[in-house]
C-alpha positions as CSV (number, residue, x, y, z in Angstrom):
1,X,-5.6,-0.1,-16.1
2,X,-6.3,0.8,-12.4
3,X,-9.8,1.4,-11.4
4,X,-11.1,4.9,-10.3
5,X,-13.5,4.9,-8.2
6,X,-15.6,6.7,-5.5
7,X,-16.8,5.0,-1.9
8,X,-20.1,5.4,-0.5
9,X,-22.2,4.4,2.2
10,X,-25.2,2.8,1.7
11,X,-27.1,1.6,4.9
12,X,-23.8,-0.3,6.5
13,X,-22.7,-1.1,2.7
14,X,-19.9,0.6,1.1
15,X,-20.5,0.6,-2.4
16,X,-17.8,1.6,-4.9
17,X,-18.9,3.8,-7.6
18,X,-16.6,4.4,-10.9
19,X,-15.5,8.2,-12.0
20,X,-14.6,6.5,-15.0
21,X,-16.7,4.2,-17.4
22,X,-16.0,0.6,-17.8
23,X,-16.6,0.1,-21.1
24,X,-15.9,-3.5,-21.4
25,X,-18.8,-4.0,-19.0
26,X,-21.2,-1.4,-21.1
27,X,-20.5,-3.1,-23.8
28,X,-21.2,-6.4,-23.0
29,X,-24.8,-5.2,-20.8
30,X,-25.5,-3.7,-24.6
31,X,-25.0,-6.4,-26.8
32,X,-26.9,-8.6,-23.9
33,X,-30.0,-6.6,-23.7
34,X,-30.0,-5.9,-28.1
35,X,-30.4,-9.6,-28.2
36,X,-33.2,-10.0,-25.8
37,X,-35.0,-7.4,-27.7
38,X,-34.3,-9.2,-31.0
39,X,-35.6,-12.3,-29.7
40,X,-38.6,-10.5,-27.6
41,X,-39.1,-9.0,-31.3
42,X,-39.4,-11.6,-33.5
43,X,-41.3,-14.4,-31.0
44,X,-43.9,-11.7,-30.7
45,X,-45.2,-11.5,-34.2
46,X,-44.3,-15.0,-35.1
47,X,-46.0,-17.1,-32.7
48,X,-49.0,-15.7,-33.5
49,X,-48.7,-15.7,-36.9
50,X,-47.9,-19.8,-36.7
51,X,-50.5,-20.1,-34.0
52,X,-52.9,-18.3,-36.6
53,X,-52.0,-20.6,-39.9
54,X,-52.0,-23.8,-37.7
55,X,-55.9,-23.0,-36.6
56,X,-55.0,-22.3,-33.0
57,X,-58.1,-19.9,-31.4
58,X,-56.9,-16.6,-30.5
59,X,-57.9,-16.9,-26.8
60,X,-55.0,-20.1,-26.7
61,X,-52.4,-17.5,-28.8
62,X,-53.3,-14.8,-25.9
63,X,-52.7,-17.2,-23.3
64,X,-49.7,-18.0,-25.0
65,X,-48.9,-14.4,-24.3
66,X,-49.6,-15.0,-21.1
67,X,-47.3,-17.5,-20.3
68,X,-44.4,-15.3,-21.5
69,X,-45.2,-12.1,-19.3
70,X,-45.8,-14.6,-16.0
71,X,-42.2,-16.0,-17.2
72,X,-41.1,-12.0,-16.7
73,X,-43.4,-11.7,-13.3
74,X,-42.2,-15.1,-11.8
75,X,-38.7,-14.1,-12.7
76,X,-38.6,-10.7,-10.9
77,X,-39.1,-12.1,-7.6
78,X,-36.1,-15.1,-7.9
79,X,-33.3,-12.8,-9.3
80,X,-32.2,-11.4,-6.5
81,X,-31.8,-14.5,-4.8
82,X,-29.7,-16.3,-8.0
83,X,-27.5,-13.4,-7.7
84,X,-26.4,-14.9,-4.4
85,X,-26.3,-18.2,-6.0
86,X,-24.0,-17.2,-9.1
87,X,-22.0,-14.2,-10.0
88,X,-24.7,-11.8,-12.6
89,X,-22.4,-12.0,-15.8
90,X,-22.5,-15.7,-15.3
91,X,-26.7,-15.0,-14.8
92,X,-26.8,-13.2,-18.5
93,X,-25.1,-16.0,-20.5
94,X,-26.7,-18.9,-18.9
95,X,-30.0,-16.8,-19.8
96,X,-29.0,-16.2,-23.3
97,X,-27.7,-19.8,-23.8
98,X,-31.6,-20.9,-21.7
99,X,-33.1,-17.8,-24.7
100,X,-31.3,-19.9,-27.4
101,X,-32.9,-22.9,-26.0
102,X,-36.5,-22.0,-26.4
103,X,-36.3,-20.8,-30.1
104,X,-34.7,-24.0,-30.8
105,X,-37.6,-25.9,-29.0
106,X,-39.9,-23.3,-31.0
107,X,-37.8,-24.4,-34.1
108,X,-38.1,-28.1,-33.6
109,X,-41.2,-29.4,-32.0
110,X,-44.9,-28.6,-32.8
111,X,-46.8,-29.9,-29.3
112,X,-48.9,-26.8,-28.0
113,X,-48.5,-27.7,-24.9
114,X,-44.3,-27.9,-25.0
115,X,-45.0,-24.3,-26.9
116,X,-46.4,-22.8,-23.6
117,X,-43.5,-24.2,-21.5
118,X,-41.0,-22.6,-23.8
119,X,-42.9,-19.6,-24.3
120,X,-42.6,-19.4,-20.2
121,X,-39.1,-20.0,-19.7
122,X,-38.1,-17.4,-22.6
123,X,-40.1,-14.9,-20.5
124,X,-37.6,-16.0,-17.3
125,X,-34.8,-15.8,-19.0
126,X,-35.2,-12.9,-20.8
127,X,-36.0,-10.8,-17.8
128,X,-32.9,-11.9,-15.8
129,X,-31.4,-10.3,-19.0
130,X,-33.3,-7.7,-18.7
131,X,-32.5,-6.6,-15.2
132,X,-28.6,-7.8,-14.9
133,X,-28.3,-6.0,-17.8
134,X,-29.5,-2.4,-16.9
135,X,-27.9,-3.1,-13.3
136,X,-24.7,-4.1,-15.0
137,X,-24.8,-0.7,-16.9
138,X,-25.6,1.7,-13.9
139,X,-23.1,0.1,-11.9
140,X,-20.1,0.7,-14.7
141,X,-20.7,3.8,-15.6
142,X,-20.2,7.0,-13.7
143,X,-23.1,9.6,-13.2
144,X,-21.8,12.4,-15.9
145,X,-22.2,9.9,-18.4
146,X,-25.4,7.7,-17.3
147,X,-27.6,9.8,-19.3
148,X,-26.0,9.2,-22.5
149,X,-24.4,5.7,-21.7
150,X,-28.6,5.0,-21.3
151,X,-29.5,6.8,-24.5
152,X,-26.9,4.2,-26.5
153,X,-28.7,1.4,-24.2
154,X,-32.3,2.5,-25.4
155,X,-31.2,2.6,-28.8
156,X,-29.9,-1.0,-28.6
157,X,-33.0,-2.1,-27.2
158,X,-35.1,-0.3,-29.8
159,X,-32.4,-1.5,-32.7
160,X,-32.9,-5.1,-31.3
161,X,-36.6,-5.0,-31.4
162,X,-37.3,-3.5,-34.6
163,X,-34.7,-6.0,-35.5
164,X,-36.0,-9.3,-34.5
165,X,-38.7,-9.2,-36.9
166,X,-36.8,-9.3,-39.9
167,X,-35.7,-12.7,-39.6
168,X,-39.7,-13.5,-40.5
169,X,-39.1,-11.9,-43.8
170,X,-36.2,-13.4,-44.7
171,X,-36.8,-17.7,-43.7
172,X,-40.6,-17.0,-43.3
173,X,-43.5,-18.7,-41.1
174,X,-44.0,-22.4,-42.0
175,X,-40.4,-24.6,-41.6
176,X,-38.9,-22.7,-38.1
177,X,-36.1,-21.4,-39.8
178,X,-36.9,-17.7,-38.3
179,X,-36.3,-19.2,-35.0
180,X,-33.4,-21.1,-35.7
181,X,-31.7,-18.4,-37.1
182,X,-32.4,-16.4,-33.9
183,X,-31.4,-19.3,-32.0
184,X,-28.1,-19.1,-33.2
185,X,-27.3,-15.3,-33.5
186,X,-28.2,-15.6,-29.5
187,X,-26.0,-18.4,-28.8
188,X,-23.1,-16.6,-30.5
189,X,-23.7,-13.6,-28.5
190,X,-23.7,-15.4,-25.4
191,X,-20.1,-16.7,-26.6
192,X,-19.1,-13.0,-27.0
193,X,-21.0,-12.4,-24.4
194,X,-18.7,-14.4,-22.3
195,X,-15.4,-13.1,-23.9
196,X,-16.4,-9.4,-23.0
197,X,-17.3,-10.1,-19.7
198,X,-13.5,-11.5,-18.9
199,X,-12.0,-7.4,-19.8
200,X,-15.2,-5.7,-17.3
201,X,-13.5,-4.2,-14.0
202,X,-16.9,-4.1,-12.7
203,X,-19.7,-7.0,-12.1
204,X,-23.4,-6.5,-11.7
205,X,-24.0,-6.6,-7.8
206,X,-25.8,-9.4,-6.0
207,X,-29.2,-8.6,-5.0
208,X,-31.3,-9.4,-1.8
209,X,-34.4,-11.4,-1.3
210,X,-37.2,-10.2,-1.1
211,X,-36.4,-5.9,-2.1
212,X,-38.9,-5.7,-5.4
213,X,-41.6,-5.4,-3.2
214,X,-40.1,-2.5,-0.9
215,X,-38.7,-1.1,-3.9
216,X,-42.4,0.0,-5.4
217,X,-42.5,2.3,-2.0
218,X,-39.0,3.8,-2.2
219,X,-39.4,5.7,-5.8
220,X,-42.9,5.3,-6.6
221,X,-42.6,8.1,-9.3
222,X,-39.7,6.2,-11.0
223,X,-42.3,2.8,-11.4
224,X,-45.2,5.1,-12.6
225,X,-43.1,6.4,-15.0
226,X,-41.8,3.1,-16.3
227,X,-45.6,1.8,-16.7
228,X,-46.9,4.9,-18.3
229,X,-44.0,4.0,-20.6
230,X,-45.4,0.6,-21.0
231,X,-49.1,1.4,-21.3
232,X,-48.4,3.9,-24.3
233,X,-46.1,1.6,-25.9
234,X,-47.7,-1.5,-26.2
235,X,-51.1,0.3,-27.5
236,X,-48.4,1.8,-30.4
237,X,-47.3,-1.7,-31.0
238,X,-50.8,-3.9,-30.7
239,X,-53.9,-1.2,-31.1
240,X,-52.6,1.5,-33.0
241,X,-52.4,-1.0,-36.0
242,X,-55.7,-2.0,-35.8
243,X,-57.0,1.5,-35.4
244,X,-55.4,2.8,-38.8
245,X,-57.0,-0.6,-40.2
246,X,-60.5,0.7,-38.8
247,X,-60.1,3.9,-40.2
248,X,-59.5,2.8,-43.2
249,X,-55.5,3.0,-43.9
250,X,-54.1,-0.4,-45.5
251,X,-52.6,-3.4,-43.8
252,X,-49.8,-1.9,-45.9
253,X,-50.1,1.6,-43.7
254,X,-50.3,-0.4,-40.3
255,X,-47.5,-2.4,-40.7
256,X,-45.5,0.6,-42.3
257,X,-46.5,2.4,-39.0
258,X,-44.9,0.0,-36.6
259,X,-41.7,0.7,-39.0
260,X,-41.8,4.4,-38.4
261,X,-42.6,4.4,-34.9
262,X,-39.0,2.0,-34.2
263,X,-36.9,3.7,-36.5
264,X,-37.0,7.2,-34.9
265,X,-37.3,5.9,-31.4
266,X,-33.8,4.3,-31.4
267,X,-32.6,7.1,-33.3
268,X,-33.2,9.9,-30.7
269,X,-32.4,8.0,-27.6
270,X,-29.0,9.1,-27.3
271,X,-29.7,12.6,-27.9
272,X,-32.0,12.2,-25.1
273,X,-29.4,10.6,-23.2
274,X,-27.3,13.7,-23.9
275,X,-30.1,15.9,-22.7
276,X,-30.5,14.0,-19.4
277,X,-26.7,14.8,-18.5
278,X,-27.2,18.4,-19.6
279,X,-30.1,19.3,-18.4
280,X,-33.0,18.4,-15.7
281,X,-33.5,14.9,-15.9
282,X,-37.1,15.2,-14.6
283,X,-37.4,18.3,-16.6
284,X,-36.9,15.9,-19.9
285,X,-39.5,13.2,-18.1
286,X,-42.3,16.2,-17.9
287,X,-41.7,16.9,-21.5
288,X,-41.1,13.6,-22.7
289,X,-44.6,12.7,-21.7
290,X,-46.4,15.8,-23.0
291,X,-44.9,15.3,-26.5
292,X,-45.8,12.2,-26.2
293,X,-49.4,12.2,-25.4
294,X,-50.1,15.6,-27.0
295,X,-48.6,13.4,-30.0
296,X,-50.8,10.6,-29.2
297,X,-54.2,13.0,-29.3
298,X,-53.2,14.6,-32.6
299,X,-53.4,11.6,-34.9
300,X,-57.3,11.4,-35.0
301,X,-57.6,15.0,-36.3
302,X,-55.3,14.3,-39.3
303,X,-55.7,12.9,-42.6
304,X,-52.6,13.1,-44.4
305,X,-50.3,9.7,-43.8
306,X,-47.5,11.0,-44.1
307,X,-48.4,13.4,-41.2
308,X,-50.2,10.6,-38.9
309,X,-46.6,8.4,-39.2
310,X,-44.3,11.4,-38.4
311,X,-46.8,12.3,-35.5
312,X,-46.9,9.0,-34.9
313,X,-42.5,8.8,-34.8
314,X,-42.1,11.6,-32.6
315,X,-44.7,10.0,-30.1
316,X,-42.6,6.6,-30.5
317,X,-39.5,8.7,-29.6
318,X,-40.6,10.8,-26.8
319,X,-42.7,7.7,-25.5
320,X,-39.7,5.8,-24.8
321,X,-37.2,8.3,-23.9
322,X,-39.4,7.6,-20.4
323,X,-37.5,4.4,-20.2
324,X,-34.3,6.0,-20.5
325,X,-34.9,8.9,-18.4
326,X,-36.1,6.2,-15.8
327,X,-32.9,4.0,-16.1
328,X,-30.7,7.2,-15.8
329,X,-32.5,8.0,-12.3
330,X,-32.3,4.9,-10.7
331,X,-28.7,4.8,-11.2
332,X,-28.5,8.6,-9.9
333,X,-30.1,7.4,-6.9
334,X,-29.3,3.7,-5.9
335,X,-26.4,1.4,-5.9
336,X,-25.6,-2.0,-5.2
337,X,-28.4,-4.2,-4.4
338,X,-31.0,-1.8,-4.5
339,X,-30.5,-1.4,-8.3
340,X,-31.0,-4.7,-8.8
341,X,-33.8,-4.9,-6.6
342,X,-35.1,-1.6,-8.9
343,X,-34.0,-3.0,-12.5
344,X,-36.6,-6.3,-11.3
345,X,-39.6,-3.9,-10.2
346,X,-39.4,-1.8,-13.8
347,X,-39.8,-5.3,-15.4
348,X,-42.6,-6.1,-13.2
349,X,-43.8,-2.5,-13.7
350,X,-43.4,-3.2,-17.4
351,X,-45.5,-5.8,-17.4
352,X,-48.0,-4.8,-15.3
353,X,-47.9,-1.4,-18.0
354,X,-48.6,-3.2,-20.9
355,X,-51.8,-5.3,-19.3
356,X,-53.0,-2.4,-18.4
357,X,-52.2,-0.7,-22.4
358,X,-53.4,-3.6,-24.0
359,X,-56.5,-4.2,-22.4
360,X,-57.8,-0.8,-21.9
361,X,-57.1,0.8,-25.1
362,X,-58.4,-2.1,-27.3
363,X,-61.5,-2.1,-25.1
364,X,-61.8,1.5,-25.1
365,X,-61.7,1.1,-29.5
366,X,-64.6,-2.1,-28.9
367,X,-67.0,-0.3,-26.5
368,X,-66.7,3.5,-27.6
369,X,-65.1,4.1,-30.9
370,X,-61.7,3.6,-32.8
371,X,-60.4,6.5,-31.8
372,X,-61.0,5.8,-28.1
373,X,-57.8,4.2,-28.2
374,X,-55.2,6.7,-29.3
375,X,-56.8,9.6,-27.4
376,X,-57.3,6.7,-23.8
377,X,-53.4,6.4,-24.5
378,X,-52.8,10.4,-24.9
379,X,-54.5,10.7,-21.9
380,X,-52.3,8.7,-19.9
381,X,-49.5,10.5,-20.7
382,X,-50.5,13.7,-20.3
383,X,-51.8,12.7,-16.8
384,X,-48.5,11.3,-16.0
385,X,-47.1,14.8,-17.1
386,X,-49.4,16.5,-14.6
387,X,-48.1,14.2,-12.0
388,X,-44.2,15.4,-12.5
389,X,-44.9,18.9,-12.4
390,X,-47.0,18.4,-9.2
391,X,-44.0,16.5,-7.3
392,X,-41.7,19.0,-8.8
393,X,-44.0,21.5,-6.8
394,X,-44.2,19.4,-3.6
395,X,-40.0,18.6,-3.7
396,X,-39.4,22.1,-4.1
397,X,-41.6,23.3,-1.1
398,X,-40.2,20.9,0.9
399,X,-36.9,22.2,0.7
400,X,-37.8,25.6,1.3
């Protein structure tokens, strides 16, 4: 099949952009990131539960989570150099195999120090999958379809994260079967990714070393958008269940809130992608942050459990739409090696936002009152809404 594309000059480099989608590449990227999300969705609760059962102090458990975040951060600064050594699609396959090996280590060995090494390596490999899948996705689709493709990508990411913990339900936490089952699944995805990649017409671009920090100055609003999403997202996953229990709801309700968050978030993303292709992408981002922020602020004033879960689901869908918007606008504005740097910068921004979201909302609940947790997250989202509106006015005035 003949590849239809259009060439554009970026600096001194000619970058070929497709005008028809590379379906094989898009499917491969979404499959890989879904596996990454499932691994992340499993390890976050399962490792904490296993350590709690073994009597590991919460501080040590928290440091183990920090090892994963450290792996994410280190990977963002090395992925550009790695793409100079090996083609991006091969790196995705090797990273999937690396994730499978880390999960197998959790299933087979008990020494705590080894779990720290495996958690760091899991973050390192997962970050490579995340960065290069985003890059490949934006390389493989034309701008006219970019929003819808990003929406499907977001649905896979959310769906994988929600499906990962199901392994705990089926296999429990005692004998490592949950880790082993997911290790086998990720290995299978690596094999499928390798086969699908052979039919792809495009490949992830090579990145340049030292470009991640430079990118932060090229697209500060996109970086802030991803950080805001991460702040509110981790607050929803880690802080809000605690908030629900502290204001008198049952632990079952707190657990159900995560499901109520994940399902609509995954299902709504294709519709968000459609809006991104049909309307102003900055307008979608502004409306999404406003709806998410208003939903966060409304939850403390609700008494009906059904109403709370409904508002929580709306908040999750609108908040994740910020990431779908950022991913779409990244591919719209950048190409070539800048896509690799941008995706790596997004990962770094996500890690930073997560760290801030979990610490600030948890501290607000401890120092002020439980209600301060959702209010803090809502204020952050509404502040970002104001930032996007001001930015739109500035850009309009500059054009005139």
